[in-house]
N, C-alpha and C positions, 0 to 999 in steps of 0.2 A: 375515856375513863370508863373502867369497868363497874358495873352495879353489883357484881357478885359479892355477898357479904362474906366476911371472915368467918370461917367455921369454928373458931376458938370457943371454948365453953368454960374457960379458966380451970380446967382440971389437967394440968400439966404433969402428967405422970408418964413416964416413959418406959418402954419394953424394948431393950436395945436402942434403936434409933426412932421408934414409932411412939407417937403420943397416944395414949390410951383414951383420951378425951375426944379428939378429933380425927385421928387416924393418919395425920400427916408426918412426914419425916422431919426431923430438924432443919434440913436443907429446904424442904418445901415451906416451912414456917417463915424462915428467913426471906424468901424469895416471894412469898405471896403478894406483897404490895405492888411488885414490879411485873406480875404476871397479867397478860391479857386476859379476856373472858373465856377463850377456848382454853388457855393453859390452866385457869382456875378450874374449869369444868372437868379437865382430865384430872387434876389433883384431887378434886372432890369425889370423882368416880373411884379412882385408885385407893383413897382412903377409906371409902365405904367398903370395899373388898377387903383392905387390911384389918378393919375392925370386926368384919365376919370371921375372918381366919383366926384372929386373936381371941374371939369369943367375947369381945367387949361391945356393949350395946351402943356406947356413945351416947350422946343426946343432944337436942338443939338447945339454943339459948332461948329462954323465955323473952317474950316481947313485952 
């Protein structure tokens, strides 16, 4: 079981297919729980690049 935390920040606004809160696609959001640690790391890296490209800062959940 992976310990990578879900990057959802409960700001679910989409630009095309990409969430402006976390940077993931709808498909990636649906598949998140089934991904292994490497898969999640890949999604997180791609999501960060998408947020930069969209000009959205995103944000982390407060602890």
